[in-house]
C-alpha positions in Angstrom: 40.8 167.9 120.5 44.3 167.7 119.2 47.6 167.2 120.6 48.5 170.7 119.5 46.1 172.1 121.7 45.8 170.0 125.0 48.3 168.5 127.6 46.3 165.5 128.6 47.2 164.3 132.2 48.9 161.6 133.2 46.3 160.4 135.6 43.5 161.8 134.2 43.0 165.0 136.5 43.6 168.1 135.5 47.1 169.6 136.3 46.1 172.4 137.9 43.9 170.3 140.7 45.0 171.9 143.8 47.0 174.5 142.5 45.3 177.5 141.4 47.0 180.3 139.7 47.3 182.5 143.0 49.3 179.5 144.9 51.2 178.5 142.2 52.4 182.4 141.9 53.0 182.2 145.5 55.4 179.2 145.7 57.2 180.4 142.4 57.8 184.1 144.4 58.6 182.4 148.0 60.9 179.9 146.6 62.9 182.6 144.4 63.2 185.0 147.0 64.4 182.2 149.2 67.1 181.1 147.2 68.5 185.0 147.1 67.8 185.3 151.1 69.9 181.8 151.3 72.8 183.5 149.3 72.9 187.0 150.6 73.0 185.2 154.1 75.7 183.0 153.2 78.2 185.6 152.7 77.7 186.8 156.2 78.2 183.3 157.4 81.3 182.8 155.5 82.6 186.5 155.9 84.6 186.1 159.6 86.3 183.0 158.1 87.2 183.6 154.4 86.7 187.5 154.9 84.2 189.4 152.5 86.2 189.9 149.8 85.7 189.7 146.3 86.7 186.1 145.8 84.1 184.6 148.2 81.0 186.7 146.6 81.9 185.0 143.3 82.6 182.2 144.9 79.0 182.3 146.5 77.1 184.2 143.5 78.6 181.4 141.4 77.5 178.5 143.3 73.9 180.3 143.6 73.9 180.6 140.0 74.7 176.7 139.2 72.5 175.6 142.1 69.6 177.5 140.2 71.0 176.1 136.5 70.4 172.6 138.2 67.9 172.7 140.4 65.6 174.3 136.6 67.1 171.2 134.6 66.2 168.5 137.3 63.5 170.1 138.3 61.6 169.9 134.8 63.0 166.3 134.0 61.7 164.6 137.1 57.8 167.0 136.7 57.8 164.9 132.8 58.7 161.9 134.9 56.7 162.1 137.9 53.4 163.5 139.2 54.5 166.9 140.3 51.9 167.2 142.7 54.3 164.6 144.6 57.6 167.0 144.3 57.0 170.0 145.6 56.5 169.0 149.4 59.7 167.2 149.4 61.3 170.0 147.7 60.3 173.2 150.0 60.8 170.8 153.1 64.2 169.3 152.2 65.3 172.7 151.5 64.2 174.3 154.8 65.4 171.5 157.0 69.2 172.1 155.1 68.4 176.0 155.5 68.1 175.7 159.0 70.8 173.4 159.3 73.4 175.9 157.7 74.4 177.8 160.6 75.6 175.2 163.1 76.8 173.0 160.5 79.0 176.1 159.0 80.3 177.1 161.8 80.9 173.8 163.6 82.9 173.3 160.1 85.0 176.2 160.6 86.0 175.2 163.9 86.3 172.0 163.8 87.2 170.9 160.2 88.4 174.3 158.4 89.9 172.3 155.4 86.3 170.8 154.8 84.5 174.5 155.0 84.8 174.9 151.4 82.7 171.8 150.4 80.1 172.1 153.4 79.4 175.8 152.3 79.1 175.4 148.8 76.9 171.9 149.5 74.3 174.4 152.2 74.2 176.6 149.1 73.8 174.5 146.4 71.7 171.7 147.8 68.7 174.0 148.6 68.8 176.4 146.2 69.1 173.5 143.6 65.6 172.3 145.3 64.0 176.1 145.7 65.0 176.5 141.8 62.9 173.1 140.8 59.5 174.5 142.2 59.3 176.8 139.2 59.5 174.1 136.3 57.5 171.9 138.6 54.7 174.7 138.9 55.1 175.1 135.6 54.1 171.7 134.7 51.3 171.6 136.8 49.8 174.5 135.2 50.0 173.7 132.0 46.6 172.7 130.6 47.0 173.6 127.5 49.7 174.3 124.6 47.7 177.3 123.0 48.7 179.5 126.9 52.5 178.0 127.1 53.9 181.3 126.1 51.3 182.7 128.9 51.6 180.6 131.8 55.4 180.1 131.5 56.3 184.0 130.9 53.8 184.8 134.0 55.9 182.5 136.5 59.4 183.6 134.9 58.4 187.1 135.8 56.6 186.4 139.0 59.9 184.1 140.2 62.2 187.1 138.9 60.2 189.6 141.3 60.6 187.1 144.2 64.4 187.0 143.8 64.6 190.7 143.8 62.2 191.1 146.7 64.2 188.7 148.9 67.4 190.6 147.7 66.6 193.6 148.9 64.6 192.3 151.7 67.3 190.7 153.0 70.0 193.4 152.3 67.8 196.3 154.1 65.6 194.6 156.0 66.6 191.3 157.7 70.4 191.5 158.1 69.9 194.7 160.1 67.2 193.5 162.4 68.0 189.8 163.1 71.1 187.6 163.6 72.1 185.4 160.2 71.4 181.8 162.5 68.1 183.6 163.0 66.9 184.2 159.5 67.7 180.8 158.1 66.5 179.0 160.9 63.2 181.5 160.0 63.5 180.7 156.8 63.7 177.3 157.1 60.7 176.8 159.6 58.4 179.2 156.9 59.8 176.2 154.2 58.7 173.3 156.2 55.7 174.9 157.1 55.2 175.4 152.9 55.8 172.0 152.5 53.5 171.2 154.8 50.4 173.1 153.2 51.6 172.0 149.7 51.2 168.4 150.9 47.6 169.2 152.5 46.7 170.9 149.2 47.7 168.2 147.4 47.4 165.0 149.0 51.1 164.4 148.0 53.8 164.4 150.8 53.2 163.8 154.5 56.7 163.8 156.1 56.7 167.5 157.8 56.4 166.3 161.4 60.0 164.5 161.3 61.3 167.7 159.3 59.7 170.0 161.5 62.0 167.8 164.4 65.1 168.1 162.2 64.6 172.0 162.2 63.8 172.0 165.9 67.1 170.6 166.4 68.9 172.8 164.2 67.6 175.8 165.8 69.1 174.4 169.2 72.3 173.3 167.7 72.6 176.9 166.4 72.5 177.8 169.5 75.4 175.7 170.9 77.6 176.0 167.9 81.2 177.7 168.1 81.6 181.2 166.7 78.9 183.0 168.5 78.9 186.4 168.1 77.9 189.1 171.0 76.1 190.9 167.7 75.6 190.5 164.1 75.5 193.8 162.7 75.4 194.5 158.8 79.0 194.0 158.1 80.9 191.9 161.0 80.5 189.4 163.4 81.2 191.7 166.4 82.3 189.9 170.3 83.9 192.3 173.0 86.6 190.3 174.6 87.9 191.3 178.7 91.2 191.1 179.3 91.8 189.2 182.0 95.1 191.1 183.1 94.0 194.2 183.0 90.9 195.3 184.6 89.7 197.4 182.0 91.0 195.9 179.0 88.2 195.0 176.1 89.1 193.6 172.9 86.8 194.1 170.1 86.9 191.2 167.7 85.2 191.1 164.4 85.1 188.4 162.2 87.0 186.5 164.0 90.2 189.0 164.0 91.3 191.4 166.9 90.8 194.7 165.6 90.9 197.2 168.6 91.7 197.4 172.3 90.3 199.8 174.7 91.1 200.6 178.2 87.8 201.8 179.7 89.7 203.5 182.8 93.1 204.6 180.9 92.6 205.8 177.2 96.3 206.8 176.7 97.0 203.2 177.2 98.2 201.6 174.0 98.4 197.7 173.7 98.5 197.1 169.7 102.1 198.1 168.1 100.4 199.7 165.1 98.3 202.2 167.5 101.7 202.9 169.6 103.2 203.6 165.8 100.6 205.9 165.1 101.1 207.6 168.6 104.8 207.4 167.8 104.1 209.4 164.6 101.7 212.0 165.6 104.3 213.1 168.4 106.9 213.1 165.8 105.3 215.3 163.4 103.3 217.3 166.0 105.6 218.0 168.6 104.4 219.1 172.0 100.5 218.7 173.2 98.9 221.3 170.6 95.4 220.4 169.7 94.3 218.7 166.4 91.7 218.4 163.9 91.4 215.2 162.8 89.7 212.5 160.3 89.2 208.7 161.2 88.6 206.7 158.0 87.2 203.9 160.4 86.3 203.9 164.1 86.9 200.7 165.0 86.5 200.6 169.1 87.4 204.6 168.9 91.0 203.6 170.2 92.7 206.3 169.1 90.1 209.0 169.1 90.1 208.3 172.7 93.8 208.6 172.8 94.2 212.1 171.4 91.3 213.3 173.3 93.0 212.2 176.5 96.8 213.2 175.0 95.9 216.5 173.6 92.9 217.9 175.0 91.1 220.0 172.6 91.3 217.9 169.3 88.5 217.5 167.5 87.7 214.2 165.6 85.2 213.3 163.3 85.2 209.6 162.6 83.4 207.9 159.9 82.3 204.6 160.4 80.1 202.4 158.3 79.2 199.9 160.7 76.2 201.2 162.6 76.6 198.0 164.3 80.2 198.6 165.4 79.1 202.1 166.9 76.5 200.3 169.1 78.8 197.8 170.4 81.0 201.3 171.1 78.9 202.9 172.8 76.9 200.1 174.9 79.8 197.3 175.6 83.2 199.4 175.2 81.9 202.5 177.3 82.0 205.2 174.3 79.9 207.6 175.9 79.7 211.0 174.0 81.9 213.2 174.6 83.6 217.0 173.6 85.9 216.2 170.7 85.0 213.2 169.2 81.9 213.1 166.7 81.2 209.7 165.2 79.4 209.3 162.1 77.5 206.4 160.5 79.4 206.6 156.6 81.2 205.3 154.2 84.7 206.9 154.4 85.2 208.0 150.9 81.6 209.6 151.0 82.4 211.6 154.4 86.1 212.5 152.9 84.1 214.3 150.2 81.8 216.5 152.5 84.6 217.9 154.4 86.4 221.1 153.6 89.6 221.8 151.9 92.7 222.3 154.0 90.4 221.6 157.1 92.4 218.8 158.7 96.1 219.0 160.4 95.8 214.6 160.3 93.9 212.4 158.6 93.5 208.3 160.0 93.3 205.4 157.7 92.1 202.2 160.1 89.8 200.6 157.9 92.0 197.9 156.7 91.4 194.1 157.9 93.5 191.6 157.7 90.6 189.2 155.4 89.2 192.0 153.6 89.9 195.5 152.7 87.1 198.0 151.5 89.3 198.4 148.4 88.1 202.1 147.6 89.8 204.1 150.0 93.3 202.6 148.8 92.9 204.8 145.1 94.7 207.2 143.7 91.8 209.0 143.5 91.1 208.5 147.4 94.4 209.5 148.7 94.0 212.4 146.3 90.8 213.5 148.3 92.8 212.7 151.4 95.5 215.3 150.5 92.8 218.1 149.4 91.2 217.6 153.1 94.9 217.7 154.7 96.9 221.4 155.3 99.7 222.4 154.2 101.4 220.5 157.0 99.3 218.0 157.9 99.5 214.2 157.6 97.8 211.1 156.7 99.0 208.0 158.5 97.3 204.4 157.5 97.2 200.9 159.3 98.0 198.2 156.7 97.9 194.5 156.8 99.9 192.2 154.9 101.5 188.5 154.9 103.6 186.7 152.2 105.4 188.8 149.6 102.8 191.9 150.8 101.7 192.8 147.6 98.8 195.1 148.6 101.0 196.9 151.1 103.7 197.4 148.7 101.1 198.4 145.9 99.3 201.1 148.3 102.8 202.5 149.2 103.3 203.3 145.3 100.1 204.6 145.4 101.0 207.0 148.2 104.1 207.9 146.3 102.1 208.7 143.3 99.7 211.0 145.3 102.2 212.9 147.8 105.3 214.2 147.8 106.9 212.7 151.0 106.0 208.9 151.9 107.7 206.7 154.6 107.1 203.0 156.3 107.4 202.1 159.5 107.1 198.1 160.6 108.8 195.3 161.6 112.4 195.5 160.4 112.0 192.1 158.2 108.8 193.5 157.2 110.0 196.5 155.8 113.6 195.2 154.0 115.9 196.3 156.7 116.5 193.0 157.9 117.4 190.5 154.4 118.4 187.6 156.4 115.4 187.5 158.7 112.2 185.7 157.6 109.3 188.0 157.4 105.8 186.9 159.1 104.1 189.8 158.0 101.6 191.6 159.7 100.7 195.2 160.8 102.2 198.2 158.9 101.9 201.8 159.0 102.4 204.2 155.9 102.8 207.7 156.2 102.6 210.6 153.3 102.4 214.3 153.6 103.2 217.4 151.1 105.8 218.7 153.9 109.1 216.9 154.9 109.1 213.9 157.0 111.8 213.7 159.5 112.8 209.9 160.2 115.2 210.7 162.8 112.2 212.3 164.9 109.7 209.4 163.5 112.5 206.8 164.7 113.3 208.1 167.8 109.7 208.5 168.9 108.9 204.9 167.7 112.0 204.0 170.3 110.2 205.9 173.0 107.1 204.1 172.5 109.1 200.8 172.7 107.3 198.9 169.5 110.7 197.9 167.9 109.5 199.3 164.7 112.2 201.3 161.7 111.5 203.6 159.6 112.1 203.4 155.8 112.2 206.6 153.4 113.4 207.7 149.7 115.7 204.8 147.4 114.9 202.0 150.7 111.4 202.4 150.4 111.3 202.6 146.4 113.7 199.4 146.5 110.9 198.0 149.4 107.7 198.8 147.2 109.9 197.5 143.9 107.5 197.6 140.7 104.5 197.6 142.0 101.8 199.6 140.5 99.4 202.3 142.1 95.7 201.1 142.7 93.4 203.7 140.9 89.2 203.6 141.0 89.6 201.8 137.3 92.0 199.3 138.7 92.5 198.2 142.2 92.8 194.6 142.6 93.0 194.5 146.1 91.2 191.0 147.1 94.2 189.8 144.5 96.7 191.1 146.0 96.1 190.8 149.9 97.4 187.8 151.7 95.8 186.7 154.7 98.0 185.2 157.4 98.2 181.1 157.0 98.1 181.6 153.2 101.7 181.9 152.8 104.1 179.5 151.6 
């Protein structure tokens, strides 16, 4: 037999000993799937601290790809220098330990050492990703017994690995995240990897460190229970908590990803704590005097504060709410007392798609309250989206939107330019320093409310309504608004760099 037709084993035994084709395929499939599970769940873990933004997604994907490249390279080199049967167990076991410890480590770091969060997050993706990616070249080395079948073996295992990655992605996105908390997913995956390590060690007689690793995984599970940053519930999009107000019996605050999102008084739906919601009410008071019922559409539900308010203050009002996160809808029902009531219809759907289903001229009011302080659904900010908003409004209809921005407020200015390109009449309300009315005062940024309509707005009526609601906010229109907007460009479906424009609190100069 010539060197060109066979690959001799370094220890005199066939390299496939203890590792049949099905076992090899299972190892490659499982390890590749696990890499993608870790990648997707890492995005969920980091969202409360870094936001679910394009930058966060790009960082996580980049680190995962680096891990895959590094693991494939190192795994191949080590397989040529060390008996591959001695490598598989440690790769699976050690990666399982890191995966199981990730929830506790990341959340503790975010709370107690936030400056180190990016480094720790990178390691919790890079280390297990590289170890798991090393499995494919190691298994390939074990299965290659003849050069004549090199292409077949490499191609088959490469294909199996790709299918595993696809399954891991689909399973995580459509099944796991919707049914289990991310800490449970990672601890469960870590446990499976350690068990896989034990099985491989038994089959190949090359690894016996599983008992110690199992104890570490158990410790990781216990640590995840007591680690800071827990949620009342983990939804597809958020870590959600409901916090009782010690100063008001019925007061509840809905916290999504660490940010106060909504305040609801379970006993008095007309009580509006947040200034921007009082600004909503003031603008509606000015635009629609009296108590006439309205037909409203809400982009984003949160705690349903404003739909509840409209139902109480303007009996007969019909509010349709598009809330993409079914978990938030459940929180409203189970923890915030949002029982089915006449006039409020909540649909679990994307707001942009919900707009498309509405008839032209069918709404008096559209409320945009889907923009957070660390992430924004960019497709609800563009000229095309606003054109659809204008389509569903009647000729006297009003669009009001809550924005959160800081620093130079590049995102808020771009959104003002977007509305100006879509509607005939646009105004901005907010703290005087934030909207350019107090040039000597420092602007901390925060909430702003944009309003737009096809009919003229009455600044005086809005100003009086804002004062009546004791917001302390002012209104700018016309030239003053144009000066505040500056040279900001409208956002479009083709170019909406919202994640780059938005400046979260604490990231200023």
